[in-house]
C-alpha positions as CSV (number, residue, x, y, z in Angstrom):
1,M,124.4,-19.9,-130.2
2,E,122.7,-22.6,-128.1
3,P,122.3,-26.0,-129.6
4,P,118.8,-26.9,-130.8
5,V,116.6,-28.6,-128.2
6,D,115.0,-31.9,-128.9
7,P,111.3,-31.5,-128.1
8,A,111.2,-35.1,-126.9
9,S,114.0,-34.6,-124.4
10,S,112.5,-31.4,-123.1
11,A,109.1,-32.9,-122.4
12,K,108.2,-33.1,-118.7
13,P,108.8,-36.6,-117.4
14,Q,105.5,-38.4,-116.6
15,P,105.2,-40.3,-113.3
16,Q,105.1,-44.0,-113.9
17,R,102.3,-46.2,-112.4
18,A,103.5,-49.0,-110.1
19,A,103.1,-52.4,-111.7
20,G,99.8,-54.0,-110.8
21,K,98.2,-50.9,-109.4
22,R,95.5,-48.7,-110.7
23,P,94.5,-45.2,-109.7
24,A,91.6,-45.1,-107.2
25,A,89.3,-43.4,-109.8
26,E,90.1,-46.1,-112.4
27,T,89.5,-48.9,-109.8
28,A,86.1,-47.4,-108.9
29,E,85.2,-47.1,-112.6
30,H,86.0,-50.8,-113.1
31,A,84.2,-51.9,-110.0
32,F,80.9,-50.0,-110.7
33,P,79.7,-52.3,-113.5
34,T,80.4,-55.3,-111.2
35,I,78.3,-53.7,-108.4
36,K,75.5,-53.2,-110.9
37,A,75.7,-56.8,-112.1
38,L,75.5,-58.0,-108.5
39,A,72.5,-55.8,-107.8
40,I,70.7,-57.3,-110.8
41,I,71.6,-60.8,-109.7
42,E,70.2,-60.0,-106.2
43,T,67.0,-58.6,-107.7
44,L,66.4,-61.8,-109.8
45,A,67.3,-64.1,-106.9
46,T,64.8,-62.4,-104.5
47,A,61.9,-61.7,-107.0
48,R,60.6,-65.2,-106.9
49,R,59.3,-64.7,-110.4
50,P,60.7,-64.0,-113.9
51,L,61.6,-60.4,-114.6
52,G,62.0,-58.5,-117.9
53,V,64.7,-56.0,-118.6
54,T,62.2,-53.1,-118.2
55,E,61.2,-54.3,-114.7
56,I,64.9,-54.8,-113.8
57,S,65.8,-51.3,-114.9
58,V,62.9,-49.8,-112.9
59,L,63.7,-51.8,-109.8
60,Q,67.4,-50.9,-110.0
61,G,66.8,-47.3,-111.1
62,M,69.2,-47.7,-114.0
63,P,68.8,-46.8,-117.7
64,K,67.2,-49.6,-119.7
65,P,70.1,-49.9,-122.2
66,T,72.5,-50.3,-119.2
67,A,70.2,-53.0,-117.7
68,H,69.9,-54.7,-121.1
69,R,73.7,-54.8,-121.6
70,I,74.4,-56.2,-118.1
71,V,71.6,-58.8,-118.4
72,R,72.9,-60.0,-121.7
73,M,76.4,-60.3,-120.2
74,L,75.0,-62.3,-117.2
75,E,73.0,-64.5,-119.6
76,N,76.1,-65.3,-121.7
77,E,77.9,-66.3,-118.5
78,G,75.2,-68.7,-117.5
79,L,74.2,-66.7,-114.4
80,L,70.8,-65.7,-115.9
81,Q,68.6,-67.5,-118.4
82,R,65.4,-66.8,-120.3
83,E,62.1,-68.4,-119.5
84,P,61.4,-70.8,-122.4
85,G,59.7,-68.8,-125.2
86,K,59.6,-65.6,-123.2
87,R,61.7,-62.5,-122.8
88,R,61.8,-62.6,-119.0
89,F,64.8,-63.9,-117.0
90,I,65.3,-66.2,-114.1
91,P,68.5,-67.3,-112.3
92,G,70.6,-69.5,-114.5
93,A,72.1,-72.9,-113.9
94,R,75.5,-71.4,-112.9
95,L,73.9,-69.1,-110.4
96,M,71.9,-71.9,-108.9
97,Q,75.1,-73.9,-108.5
98,L,76.7,-71.0,-106.8
99,G,73.8,-70.7,-104.4
100,L,74.0,-74.4,-103.5
101,G,77.8,-73.9,-102.9
102,I,77.1,-71.0,-100.6
103,V,74.6,-73.0,-98.6
104,S,77.1,-75.9,-98.3
105,A,79.8,-73.6,-97.1
106,S,77.5,-72.1,-94.5
107,M,77.0,-75.6,-93.1
108,L,80.7,-75.7,-92.1
109,C,80.0,-72.9,-89.7
110,A,77.1,-74.8,-88.0
111,P,79.2,-76.3,-85.2
112,R,80.6,-72.9,-84.3
113,H,77.1,-71.3,-84.3
114,A,75.8,-74.1,-82.1
115,I,78.4,-73.3,-79.5
116,L,77.5,-69.7,-79.5
117,E,73.8,-70.5,-79.3
118,A,74.4,-72.8,-76.3
119,L,76.4,-70.2,-74.6
120,S,73.9,-67.5,-75.2
121,N,71.1,-69.7,-73.8
122,E,73.2,-70.4,-70.7
123,V,74.2,-66.8,-69.9
124,G,70.9,-65.3,-71.2
125,E,72.6,-62.6,-73.2
126,T,74.0,-61.9,-76.6
127,C,77.2,-63.7,-77.6
128,N,79.5,-63.0,-80.5
129,F,82.5,-64.5,-82.2
130,G,84.8,-62.0,-84.0
131,V,88.3,-61.2,-85.3
132,M,90.3,-58.0,-85.6
133,V,90.9,-56.7,-89.1
134,G,92.9,-53.5,-89.3
135,S,91.4,-51.0,-86.8
136,Q,88.0,-52.8,-86.6
137,A,86.5,-55.9,-85.0
138,I,84.4,-57.9,-87.4
139,Y,81.6,-60.2,-86.1
140,L,81.9,-63.6,-87.9
141,D,78.9,-64.9,-86.0
142,R,76.5,-63.7,-83.4
143,V,73.6,-65.0,-81.4
144,E,71.2,-62.4,-80.0
145,S,69.5,-62.7,-76.6
146,A,65.8,-63.3,-76.4
147,W,65.3,-60.1,-74.5
148,P,63.4,-57.3,-76.3
149,L,66.1,-54.8,-75.3
150,G,69.4,-55.6,-76.9
151,L,72.0,-54.7,-79.5
152,R,71.3,-55.5,-83.1
153,F,74.5,-56.2,-85.0
154,E,74.4,-58.8,-87.8
155,A,77.3,-61.1,-88.7
156,G,79.7,-59.1,-90.7
157,S,79.2,-55.9,-88.8
158,R,82.2,-53.9,-88.0
159,V,82.8,-51.9,-84.8
160,P,85.7,-49.5,-84.2
161,I,88.6,-50.1,-81.8
162,D,89.7,-47.1,-79.8
163,R,93.4,-47.5,-80.0
164,S,94.5,-44.8,-77.5
165,R,92.4,-46.4,-74.8
166,L,93.2,-49.9,-75.8
167,E,96.9,-49.5,-75.5
168,H,96.4,-48.6,-71.8
169,E,94.6,-51.9,-71.3
170,L,96.9,-54.3,-73.2
171,D,99.0,-55.2,-70.2
172,N,96.0,-56.1,-68.1
173,I,94.5,-58.1,-71.0
174,R,97.7,-60.0,-71.6
175,A,98.0,-60.9,-67.9
176,S,94.4,-62.0,-67.4
177,S,93.3,-63.1,-70.9
178,I,90.1,-61.1,-70.3
179,S,89.1,-57.9,-71.9
180,T,86.2,-55.7,-70.9
181,D,84.1,-52.9,-72.5
182,N,82.7,-50.8,-69.7
183,Q,80.5,-48.6,-71.8
184,E,83.4,-47.3,-73.9
185,F,81.8,-48.2,-77.2
186,L,78.2,-47.5,-76.3
187,A,76.9,-45.8,-73.2
188,G,74.9,-48.2,-71.1
189,V,76.4,-51.4,-72.7
190,V,79.0,-53.7,-71.1
191,C,80.9,-56.5,-72.7
192,V,83.4,-59.2,-71.6
193,A,85.6,-61.2,-74.0
194,V,88.1,-64.0,-73.9
195,P,90.5,-65.2,-76.6
196,V,89.9,-68.1,-78.9
197,N,93.3,-69.6,-79.7
198,G,94.4,-70.9,-83.1
199,P,96.5,-74.0,-83.8
200,N,99.7,-72.1,-82.8
201,A,98.2,-71.4,-79.4
202,Q,98.1,-67.7,-80.2
203,P,94.8,-65.7,-80.1
204,A,93.1,-66.0,-83.5
205,A,89.7,-64.6,-82.5
206,A,87.6,-63.6,-79.5
207,L,84.4,-64.7,-77.8
208,A,82.3,-62.1,-76.0
209,V,79.1,-61.6,-74.1
210,S,77.4,-58.2,-74.1
211,A,74.3,-56.7,-72.6
212,P,72.7,-53.4,-71.5
213,L,74.0,-52.2,-68.2
214,A,70.4,-52.1,-66.9
215,R,70.3,-55.9,-67.2
216,M,73.9,-56.9,-66.5
217,S,76.7,-55.0,-64.7
218,L,80.3,-55.4,-65.6
219,E,80.8,-57.4,-62.3
220,Q,78.0,-59.7,-63.3
221,A,79.5,-60.1,-66.8
222,L,82.8,-61.1,-65.3
223,R,81.1,-64.0,-63.5
224,H,80.4,-65.5,-66.9
225,V,84.1,-65.7,-67.7
226,P,84.4,-69.5,-66.9
227,L,81.5,-70.2,-69.2
228,L,83.1,-68.0,-71.9
229,Q,86.5,-69.8,-71.5
230,A,84.8,-73.3,-71.7
231,A,83.0,-72.3,-74.9
232,A,86.2,-70.8,-76.3
233,E,87.9,-74.1,-75.8
234,R,85.2,-75.8,-77.8
235,L,85.6,-73.1,-80.5
236,V,89.3,-73.9,-80.7
237,G,88.3,-77.4,-81.9
238,T,86.4,-75.9,-84.8
239,I,89.4,-73.8,-85.8
240,E,91.7,-76.8,-85.6
241,D,89.4,-78.8,-87.8
242,E,89.5,-76.1,-90.4
243,D,93.3,-76.0,-90.2
244,R,93.6,-79.7,-90.7
245,N,91.3,-79.5,-93.7
246,D,93.5,-76.7,-95.2
247,K,96.7,-78.9,-94.7
248,N,95.0,-81.8,-96.4
249,E,94.2,-79.8,-99.5
250,P,96.5,-80.6,-102.5
């Protein structure tokens, strides 16, 4: 006769979740209310007038009970506040302080933007400053040309990096410290970029000029390299200033 089997010992072992990690579905579930809250904040910040819960629910296309719950939460956190004696809401003191902080932080980027603007005026084409994150290049700042025909990418835009083609160009890029885009990303568009070095003399970002082929050939773009390199040197100074500020923080 076989010994009795303990049900607990025969249960199928359950996979254990890694510490500090949540399943993707659970993460999305937790993030969704946050996105709704941010959407309501954006609605109040751009409305330029007090809004009631009913208006907010209509503008956001969400059930009124959901809007009411999120508005109450934001009110409790000081991000929204009621108009005196009314049921409508306006941005709260905490949100106003956050907005002022964002404006102050943006002023730190003013010297960098001024350098880009001066370069764009000099070459007459669009200039951008970006970094590589994963398999994409992200524009941290960008100044569009005054021409009616141009590329429209805002700061924060992401563009893909074609790895298979890039690997063939890396040797040339390392040797010349110049990279080119000869219509690989968009047909009819050329681009030339130079590195912007960080405090360790290693490339931390890139400065580029781009334009439609009808207005600037790749050969013409390459003639702007000295101007790009001079502007890149000025941008190095802004990065070094940020690094010194980081080191001075307690």
